[in-house]
C-alpha positions as CSV (number, residue, x, y, z in Angstrom):
1,M,-11.3,141.0,213.0
2,K,-14.0,138.4,214.8
3,V,-13.4,134.8,214.5
4,P,-16.7,133.3,213.8
5,E,-18.0,131.0,215.9
6,A,-16.3,127.1,214.9
7,T,-17.8,125.0,212.9
8,T,-16.9,121.6,210.7
9,D,-17.8,122.0,207.2
10,F,-14.7,123.2,205.2
11,S,-16.5,122.2,202.7
12,D,-16.3,125.1,200.4
13,T,-13.0,126.5,201.4
14,I,-11.0,123.3,200.5
15,G,-9.2,122.9,196.9
16,D,-10.9,118.9,197.2
17,K,-10.9,118.0,193.1
18,P,-9.1,115.1,193.2
19,C,-5.7,114.6,191.2
20,S,-5.2,112.9,187.8
21,G,-2.9,110.1,187.6
22,L,-0.9,112.4,185.4
23,H,-0.9,115.0,188.8
24,V,0.1,112.2,190.8
25,L,3.1,111.3,188.5
26,L,4.4,115.0,187.8
27,F,4.2,114.9,191.8
28,R,6.2,111.9,192.8
29,L,8.4,113.2,190.1
30,L,9.1,116.5,191.5
31,E,9.5,114.6,195.2
32,L,12.3,112.7,194.0
33,W,13.8,115.5,192.4
34,L,13.9,117.2,195.7
35,T,14.8,114.2,198.1
36,S,18.0,114.4,195.9
37,C,18.8,117.6,197.9
38,R,21.5,118.4,200.1
39,F,19.7,120.3,202.7
40,T,21.0,122.1,206.2
41,I,18.7,123.7,208.4
42,V,19.2,126.2,210.8
43,G,16.8,126.6,214.4
44,R,15.2,123.3,213.5
45,D,16.1,122.1,217.7
46,A,15.2,125.4,218.9
47,L,11.6,125.6,217.5
48,R,11.4,121.5,217.2
49,P,8.6,121.7,220.2
50,L,6.3,124.1,217.7
51,F,5.2,122.0,215.7
52,E,4.6,119.2,217.7
53,P,1.2,117.9,218.0
54,G,-0.5,120.3,220.8
55,H,1.7,123.3,219.9
56,P,1.0,124.6,216.6
57,A,2.7,127.3,214.6
58,I,2.3,129.1,211.8
59,A,5.1,128.9,209.1
60,A,5.8,132.0,207.2
61,L,7.8,132.4,203.9
62,W,8.3,134.5,201.0
63,H,6.9,133.4,198.3
64,A,10.1,132.7,196.2
65,S,10.7,129.8,198.1
66,L,7.0,128.1,198.2
67,I,8.1,124.7,196.4
68,Y,10.9,123.4,198.4
69,T,9.1,125.1,202.0
70,L,6.2,122.8,201.1
71,F,7.9,119.8,200.6
72,Y,9.7,120.4,203.7
73,F,6.5,120.5,206.0
74,R,5.0,117.8,203.9
75,R,5.6,116.0,207.4
76,Y,3.8,118.7,209.7
77,P,0.1,118.3,208.5
78,G,-1.5,121.5,208.7
79,V,-3.8,124.2,207.2
80,I,-2.3,126.2,204.0
81,M,-3.7,129.4,202.1
82,V,-2.9,128.7,198.8
83,S,-4.5,131.1,195.7
84,G,-7.5,131.3,194.3
85,S,-6.6,131.4,190.6
86,P,-6.1,128.1,188.7
87,D,-2.3,128.1,189.4
88,G,-3.6,127.9,192.7
89,E,-5.8,125.1,192.2
90,W,-2.9,122.6,190.8
91,V,-1.3,123.8,194.4
92,A,-4.0,123.0,196.0
93,R,-4.2,119.6,194.8
94,F,-0.5,118.2,195.7
95,L,-1.0,119.6,199.0
96,R,-4.0,117.5,199.8
97,V,-1.8,114.5,198.4
98,W,0.9,115.3,201.2
99,G,-2.0,115.6,203.7
100,Q,-2.1,118.9,204.3
101,I,-5.4,121.4,204.3
102,P,-5.8,123.8,201.3
103,V,-8.1,126.9,202.5
104,R,-8.5,128.7,199.2
105,G,-8.0,132.9,199.1
106,S,-5.9,135.8,198.2
107,R,-5.5,139.5,199.3
108,H,-7.9,140.1,196.5
109,K,-10.2,137.3,196.2
110,G,-11.5,136.0,199.6
111,G,-8.6,136.5,202.1
112,L,-10.3,137.8,205.2
113,L,-12.6,135.0,204.6
114,A,-9.7,132.5,204.5
115,I,-7.7,133.5,207.2
116,K,-11.1,133.1,209.6
117,K,-11.5,129.3,208.0
118,M,-7.7,129.0,209.2
119,A,-8.6,130.1,212.4
120,D,-11.0,128.0,212.9
121,I,-9.4,124.4,211.7
122,M,-6.9,125.7,213.7
123,Q,-8.7,125.8,216.6
124,Q,-10.9,122.6,216.0
125,R,-7.6,120.2,214.7
126,G,-4.9,121.9,216.6
127,C,-2.5,121.9,213.5
128,N,-0.2,123.9,212.3
129,A,-0.5,126.7,209.3
130,G,1.2,127.7,206.2
131,I,0.7,131.3,204.8
132,V,3.1,133.4,202.1
133,A,4.0,136.6,203.6
134,D,4.3,138.3,200.2
135,G,1.4,136.7,199.1
136,S,-0.3,135.4,195.6
137,Q,0.7,138.3,193.8
138,G,3.1,140.7,195.3
139,P,5.0,143.1,195.7
140,A,7.6,140.3,196.6
141,S,9.4,140.5,199.9
142,I,6.4,142.6,201.0
143,V,4.7,141.1,204.3
144,Q,0.7,141.3,203.9
145,K,-1.0,142.0,207.4
146,G,-2.8,137.9,207.1
147,A,-0.1,135.8,209.0
148,V,-0.4,138.7,212.1
149,V,-4.2,138.6,212.0
150,L,-4.2,134.8,211.8
151,A,-1.9,134.7,214.8
152,R,-3.7,137.3,216.5
153,E,-7.0,135.4,216.3
154,T,-5.2,131.7,217.0
155,G,-2.7,132.8,219.8
156,A,-0.4,130.4,217.4
157,P,3.4,132.1,217.3
158,I,5.0,133.1,214.0
159,V,7.9,131.7,212.7
160,P,10.0,133.1,209.6
161,T,11.4,131.3,207.5
162,G,14.1,131.8,205.5
163,F,15.6,129.9,202.3
164,A,17.9,129.7,199.8
165,A,19.5,127.3,196.9
166,R,22.7,127.0,194.8
167,P,22.5,125.8,192.0
168,A,18.6,126.6,191.4
169,Y,16.8,127.8,188.5
170,R,14.4,130.9,189.4
171,F,10.9,131.0,187.1
172,N,10.8,134.4,185.4
173,S,8.1,135.6,187.1
174,W,7.0,138.4,189.9
175,D,8.5,136.4,193.1
176,R,11.5,134.8,190.5
177,T,10.2,131.4,192.2
178,I,13.2,129.3,193.3
179,L,13.5,126.1,191.6
180,P,16.6,124.0,193.4
181,F,18.4,121.3,191.2
182,P,18.5,118.3,191.6
183,G,21.7,117.6,194.0
184,S,22.1,121.2,195.3
185,K,22.5,122.7,198.1
186,V,19.1,123.9,199.7
187,V,19.5,126.1,203.3
188,M,16.3,126.8,205.5
189,V,16.5,129.3,208.5
190,F,14.3,129.5,211.0
191,G,13.7,132.8,212.6
192,Q,12.7,133.9,216.5
193,P,8.9,132.9,216.7
194,I,6.6,136.0,217.0
195,T,3.9,136.4,219.2
196,V,0.6,139.0,218.6
197,P,-0.9,139.6,221.4
198,P,-4.7,139.2,221.1
199,D,-5.7,142.9,221.7
200,A,-3.2,144.1,218.5
201,R,-5.1,146.7,216.8
202,G,-4.2,149.5,214.0
203,V,-0.9,150.4,214.0
204,F,0.1,147.7,216.4
205,I,-0.4,145.2,213.5
206,E,1.8,147.2,211.3
207,E,4.7,147.0,213.7
208,F,4.2,143.0,213.7
209,R,3.4,143.1,210.0
210,R,7.1,145.4,210.0
211,N,8.7,142.9,213.0
212,L,7.8,139.9,210.7
213,E,9.5,141.3,207.3
214,D,12.3,141.7,208.8
215,S,12.9,138.7,210.3
216,L,12.2,137.3,207.1
217,N,14.7,139.1,205.7
218,E,16.8,138.6,208.1
219,S,16.5,134.6,208.3
220,T,17.0,134.7,204.6
221,R,20.0,136.2,204.3
222,I,21.7,134.2,207.3
223,A,20.3,131.1,204.1
224,E,22.3,132.4,201.5
225,E,25.1,133.2,203.8
226,T,25.1,129.7,205.1
227,I,24.9,128.5,201.5
228,D,28.0,130.3,200.0
């Protein structure tokens, strides 16, 4: 996939509907809820330079950890792929409140175009990116190729991000989304960065995809062991 020449018009990709007063209230309550958690992170110091200005990185995560991971990265402005579904519109609005740039797309609806536009934004603004590795519809814990293709096109390293919380509520959804209880213990683990060369194609993309999947599973395992 060749990234098109950069453009500054992203109006058709961004979740640009404004938040209502009720949305903002619910959002601030969620912030207070998550701020109450007792937070531990593994691997932050070694990877800190990757998230500084001028050194963009791509944070990859499992969909199950979406709620808290987006909350954590609110201080690291970036471009985030968000599902094109109605539920994704809520996420897009909330991300805009946190100063993020939501780009709408998924494997089944505009995914390749969204990856191209994310690459454009990263290259123009030098910002980070976030992508749910198993997509908006799963299957759970199976990495799709989007993060690998984005890393190839931008040269930015992928940072596998594991997550665990105790106690926590798990939604009855395909990914069993995790919502930590107020005051619960939360652990995030940053795995070793994965750099994808610009000439990676075909079977090599599959190798990097499997590598990312293994790294995410390992980071999640370490998070779960740390929290026990």
